[in-house]
N, C-alpha and C positions, 0 to 999 in steps of 0.2 A: 710762620705762614709762607714766606718765601724762603727757598732753600739757600744753604750757604751759612757757614758759621763764622762769624766775625772774630778776628783775633786782635785784641787791643794792642797798641804798640808797647814795646819795652822802654820805660822811661829811665832805666838805670844809666844809660850814658848821658842823661840829661839831669842827673841828680844834683849838679852844682849850679845849674842856670838859675838866674833871679826869678822872682814872681813877676807876672806880667805887670806892666805899668798902665795906670789909667789917668786921665787928664779930664777936667770939667769942660762940658760943652759950653761955649761962650754965649749962646742964645738958642732960643727954640728953633730947632731944624738945622742948627750950625754946628759942625764937628770941630773938634781941636786939630791942629796941625798933626799929620803923622797917624791918624787913626787907622785902625785895623779893618780892612773891608773882607767880608766873610765870602766863603765859597759853600758849595752844597755837600761837602766832604766832612766826614767826621773831624771834628775841632775840639782840642784840648787846651785849657787854660790853667796855668799854675797860680793858684792864689793859697797863700799861708802854708806854703810848701807842699800842696797837694794838687795834683792834675784832676780836673773835672771838665765835663762838657757842658756847653750853655743850652738853656732851653730854647725851643722854638727855632731850630737851626734852619737856615736858608741862605741863598746866594744873595749878594748885592746888600748885604745889611751891615750892621755894626754891633759890637758887643758893649752892652750897658749894665752896669750895676744898679739893680732896683731893690734896696734893702739888702739882704743877704744873697739874692738870686741874681745869677748872671744870665742875661736873655738877649736874644738877637732880635733886633728891631730894624725897622726902616729908618733912615736918616731923619725923614720928616716927623718921625715919632719922637725923637729926641728932645727933651726938655732942658732948658738953660740950667747949668750947674750939676747935670747928670754926669757921673763918671763913666767915661767912654774908653775902651781898651785902645792902647796906642802901641804899634808895633809895625815894623818894616819887613820883618821876615816870617816866614812860616815854619821854620825848620826846628823850633822850640828854644833857639838861642835867646828870644827876648820873652820867654814864658807862654808863648803861643805855638801849638804845634798842629799842623794840618796833616792828617794821614792820607797822603797820597797812596793810590793803589790798594785802598782798604777791601775793596771788593772785586779786584781784578787778577788775583791769583787764580792759577789753573784749576777749574772745577768749582770755583766759588759759588757759582750759580746753579750749581746741580747738573745733571745729566740732561742734554736735550734741549735746555733753554738757557743761554748764556748771555748776560747782560754786558754791555760796554765791550764788545768784542765783534760784532757783526757789522761789516761795512753796509752803507746804505746803497741798494741797488734793486731795481725792478726784477732782476734776473735771480735774486736769492729766494729760495722757496721759503714760505710763511710755515712755522711750526705750530700749526693750529692745535694739534693734539697736546703739545706741551703748554701752550698758552691757556687752553681749556681746562688742564689739570691744575695750572696755577691758580686760575680764577676760582675753581671748585675748592681748592685748598683754603684760599683766602676766605670764601664763604664760610666754610666749615668751622674755621677757627676764629670767627668774628672779625674779619679784616674790614678795613673802611677803603672801598674802591671808589676813587673820584673819575667820573666820566665828563668829557666835554664833546659836544657835537656841533658841527658847522650845518648851515641849511642844505648843503648838498646831501646829507643824509635823508632829508625829508623829500627833496626833489627827485632822488634816485629810488624812492619807494622803499626805504629801509627802515621806516619808522615803526612798522609792527614788529620787527626785530628787536629795535630798542624798548618797545613796550613789553615785549617778552623777557628781556633782560632785567628790566624793572620789577615785573611781576614775580620774577623767580629769583630775587634776592641778590643780583650780582651788581647793582647800582646802590651806592650809600649816600652819594651826592652827585648833583649835576651842575656843572657850571658852563654856561653858555652866553649867548647873546641875544638881543632882541629878535634877530631874523629866524633862528631856529624855531623859536617859540611861536612867532607869527605865522610862519608857514605850516608848521605842525597844526595850529589852530584853524588856519584856513582849510587844510586838508580834513580836519574834524568837521568843520561847519559845512563847507561847500563841496569838498571832494576834489578840490584843485590846490596847486601850490603856484603862486605867481600867476594864476590863471591857467596852469598846465594841467591837462586831464590826466587821469591814471593811465590812459593809453598813450601819453606823450604829446597829444595834440594841443591846440590852443582853443579857448573857449571865447564867445563873444564878450566883450567888455571885460576880459579877464584880467586886464592890467590893474583893474581897481579891487580885485577880490582881496588882497592882502589888507587893503585899508578898510574894507567892509569887515573883515575878521576883527581888526583892531577896534572898530566902532562897536562891533557886537559885544566884545569883552568890556569895553569901556562902559556900555549901557547897563551892565550888571555890576560893574564895580571891579572885578578881579577875576583872575583865572579860576581861583578857588570857587568863587560864586558861581562861575560857568559850569563847572563840574558839579557842584551841589545842586543846581537847578535843572541838570540833565541837558543843558545846551551843549555840552562837550562830553562825548561818550566814548572816545577811543584816541589812541595816539600816545605820544611822549609826555605831554603836559598833563593829560588826563591820568596816565599811569603814576606819574610823580605825586600828584595831588592825592589820588586814591590810595596810595600806599604810603603816604606820609613821608616821602623821601624828599629831603630838603634840596633847593636848587638856588642857584643865584644867576640872575641875568644881568649882565653888565652892559650898559649902553655905549654907543659910539656916536661920532659926529653925523654919520650917514643914515642913522635910523629913521624909519617912518614911524609915526605915533610919538613915542613908542607905547608898547602895551603897559597897562597898569602892573606895577610891581618890577619894572626895569628900573635898575638903579642908574640915574643918569650922571652922578658924581663919580668921577673916575676913581678918586681915592677912597671913597665910601665902598665902591665896588670891590676894589682891591682888599679892603679890610674883611668884607662879607666873604670873599673867596678864601681869605687867609683862615677863617674858621675852620674850612674843610681841609685845605691843603696840610694844616698842621696835624690833622688826625690821619692823614692818608696813608696806607699801607700799599697802595697801588693807584696808578692813573692810566686811564685809556683815552687818548685824545684823537678824535676821528674827524678829518676833513675840516679843520678849522686852524689856520696858521697863526692868527694874531691871539686866540685864545690858548692854543697850545703853547706858544712861548710865553704868555702871561702866566699860565699855571705852572710850566717848567721852572721860571724864574723863582717861584714860591716854594717849590719843592726840594727838600733835601735829597741827597741820593740814597738815603737809608732811613729806616724807621726803628724805633725802640719798642721792645716789648714790654708788658707789665714787669716782667723779671728783671728788665734791664739789659737784655742781650740786643745786638744791633742786627739788622738784615738788610739786604739790598732792597730799594724800594722798585717795585715792578713798574716800568714806565714803558708804554707803548704808544707810538705815534703812527698814524694811518693817514696817508694821502695818496693821491694819484701821481704826485711829482716828488721826484727825490729832492728838489729844492726846499720843500718845506721841513721834511725830515733833517736834511743837512742843516738848515739854517737854526732849527731847535738845538742840535748838538753844538753848533758853533756859538751859540748864546749861553752855553755852560751846561745844558742838561745832557752830559756825555753818556749818562746811563741809559738814554732812551733807545729802545729797540725799535728801529724803523721798519714799517710795513709799507711797501710802495704798491697799492692796489686802490681800486675804487671803493668808495664807502658801502655800497650796496652788496658787493661780493664779499668783502671782509666781514660784515655784520651777519649775512645771511650763512656763510660757511662757519663762522664761529658759533652761531646759535645751534647748528646742526651738531657740531662737536659737543658742545654743551648739554645738549638733549640726550646724547648717547650715554649708555652706562659706562 
């Protein structure tokens, strides 16, 4: 789906290295000394004389043997006695090899749209045509595109563009917070977002409109019920429910309400997000610093096809400041393609390209 052909490493020079070592976890959530910390790059582990990749790759995890399967998990998920990979080096000398530069060779990402090579700058042109083609290709080949939106998407009146993306099959999962859903539902119910009208003005007692939106949803029990009863008839949450696109709303300390369906346990929210990041073949993160980094930390830099070939994982981060995109890259999501522009412009222009033949 994404362009670029992955070339596995040549393990011939590493034929004599020993198998990877494993040590038991001393307690639940406690790792043995010298545990190996994972990255988001293709990683190979030597066991029984053969090199193989662990399941569920991600950064900031550890490698654990569960039965015959080698899997990447968060440290908190390790149980006492489980065998955890132990290594200090990534060069294969201790039975673990991290393939640095796996997708950074010239032309690896195909013509016109190259990952891990574009510096973050508001003066760099956005290659909308190439991105639109990449998204169309993903859709045509059954890709799993994960999107995240911040409330600025709603305030800037780009919710109609997001609704169009959902209705036209470009969104397979949406990961966000309480705010984007609340403000979207406020817009659907009252035509305002935090009391701001469509024209950008303020409304009387508008400061309480988001609370009224939360209360209206609470009265019927859920966002799904509000859609089913005809209370909510447009917008992001409406389209997600109507088209049965899964979503995760992760709560935070500053949330109002929150809405019914928001996951307030941070670890439970991580687990719910991970269901979708494990399946992702692409991610587009728009105007949401904290969720962009949270999702980026769960994404590998690649995905595997049913035939076992690896491809670079399309990752696009959109924000009006370079800071957010730079911070995402600095937190390890080096494959992210940064777009420095406002959410409304990005989504509106992208939609126009996707609508074109």
